[in-house]
C-alpha positions in Angstrom: 91.0 87.5 110.7 90.5 83.7 110.5 92.2 82.3 107.4 91.2 79.4 105.2 93.2 76.2 105.8 96.2 76.1 103.4 96.0 79.9 102.7 99.4 81.5 102.6 100.2 84.4 104.9 100.8 87.5 102.9 103.3 90.3 103.5 101.9 93.8 103.7 101.4 95.5 100.3 103.9 98.3 99.5 102.0 101.5 98.8 104.4 102.4 96.0 103.6 99.0 94.4 99.9 99.7 94.7 100.1 103.1 93.1 102.6 101.8 90.5 100.2 99.1 89.4 97.3 101.6 89.1 99.5 103.9 87.0 100.6 101.0 84.8 96.9 99.9 84.4 96.1 103.5 83.4 98.9 103.4 80.9 97.6 100.1 79.5 94.1 101.7 79.1 95.7 104.7 77.3 97.7 102.4 75.0 94.6 100.3 74.4 92.6 103.3 73.4 95.3 104.6 71.0 95.9 101.1 69.6 94.9 99.4 66.5 91.2 99.0 67.4 90.7 102.3 69.1 88.1 102.6 71.8 86.3 99.4 70.9 83.4 98.5 73.2 84.6 94.9 73.7 88.0 95.7 75.1 88.5 95.0 78.8 89.1 97.9 81.2 92.4 97.1 82.8 92.2 100.1 85.2 88.8 99.0 86.4 90.2 95.5 87.0 93.1 96.9 89.0 90.8 99.2 91.0 88.5 96.4 92.0 91.5 94.2 92.9 93.1 96.8 95.2 89.7 97.8 96.6 89.1 94.2 97.7 92.6 93.5 99.0 93.5 97.0 100.3 90.3 98.8 101.0 91.9 101.4 103.3 94.4 102.5 100.8 92.5 102.3 97.5 88.9 103.4 97.9 86.2 105.5 96.4 88.3 108.7 96.3 91.1 107.0 94.3 88.5 105.4 92.0 87.0 108.9 91.4 90.4 110.4 90.7 91.3 107.7 88.1 87.8 108.0 86.6 88.3 111.7 86.0 91.7 111.1 84.5 90.2 108.5 82.2 87.4 110.9 81.2 89.9 113.6 80.4 92.1 111.2 78.4 89.3 109.7 76.3 87.5 113.0 75.8 84.4 111.4 77.3 81.7 113.3 79.2 83.3 114.4 82.4 82.2 112.1 85.2 81.2 109.1 83.1 84.1 106.9 84.1 84.3 108.6 87.5 80.8 107.5 88.4 81.3 104.0 87.1 84.6 103.6 88.9 83.3 104.9 92.2 80.2 102.6 92.1 82.6 99.8 91.2 84.9 100.6 94.1 82.0 101.0 96.5 80.5 97.5 95.7 84.0 95.9 95.7 84.6 97.3 99.2 81.1 96.2 100.3 81.9 92.6 99.4 85.6 92.4 100.1 85.4 90.4 103.3 83.1 87.8 101.9 84.9 87.6 98.6 88.3 86.8 100.1 86.9 83.5 101.5 86.4 82.1 98.0 89.0 80.6 95.6 90.2 82.8 92.8 88.0 81.2 90.1 85.0 81.6 92.3 86.0 85.2 92.9 86.0 85.7 89.1 82.4 84.7 88.9 81.5 87.0 91.8 83.1 90.1 90.4 81.4 89.6 87.0 78.2 91.4 88.2 80.4 94.4 89.4 81.9 94.7 86.0 78.5 94.4 84.3 77.1 97.1 86.5 80.1 99.5 85.8 79.7 99.0 82.0 75.9 99.5 82.3 76.5 102.8 84.2 78.9 104.0 81.5 76.5 103.0 78.7 73.5 104.7 80.5 75.5 107.9 80.9 76.6 107.8 77.2 73.1 107.1 76.0 71.6 109.9 78.2 74.2 112.3 76.6 73.0 111.4 73.2 75.6 109.0 72.0 74.7 105.9 69.9 74.5 102.4 71.2 78.0 100.7 70.7 76.6 97.3 69.8 76.2 94.0 71.5 79.9 93.4 71.5 80.2 95.6 74.6 78.7 92.6 76.6 82.0 90.9 75.9 84.1 93.4 78.0 82.8 92.5 81.5 83.3 88.8 80.6 86.9 89.4 79.5 87.5 91.4 82.7 86.2 88.5 84.8 88.3 86.0 82.8 91.4 88.2 83.5 90.7 88.2 87.2 92.8 85.1 88.1 95.7 86.4 86.0 95.6 89.8 87.7 95.2 88.2 91.1 98.3 86.1 90.7 100.4 88.9 89.2 99.5 91.5 91.8 99.9 89.2 94.8 103.4 87.9 93.8 105.4 90.5 95.7 103.4 89.8 98.9 103.9 86.0 98.7 107.7 85.9 99.1 109.1 85.0 102.5 110.6 87.9 104.4 113.5 85.8 105.6 113.7 82.6 103.6 114.8 79.7 105.8 114.8 75.9 105.1 113.3 75.3 108.6 110.3 77.6 108.4 107.5 76.6 106.1 106.0 80.1 105.8 
């Protein structure tokens, strides 16, 4: 693959680190749902953010099947209609994999703008399934969640790429 000028060569991602970050993101979602504000519509979905990140950076390891599995786990934890988050996460992962080659050519702030429609689509799918099941509209504050997820994209990108940025054999004479 041709790299942008000035882009750092990354080490391969450790599969244990990938799965660990997905489990930590699932834990954050669980804590967030049990927290002070409960399942507020405006809170960002950290698991969706991690799934999109790894679907873009490691599409062969984290794909639609992993997204479906974590979606089912989220549905069970939240007591939501079974398949609501699974459908949203699989669509989110599919579109992330579809744009992953193009997206990696952009800077991280530009990537944040380009993943915003993915998060909007995922929340729209969740809302549609909820409304079709007879739930009430959660309010206009739910439009804040995809924006917050997009604003968190640069932070998540820096944190999740840190282990891959270190030099395998640091040396004063090699600039890699």
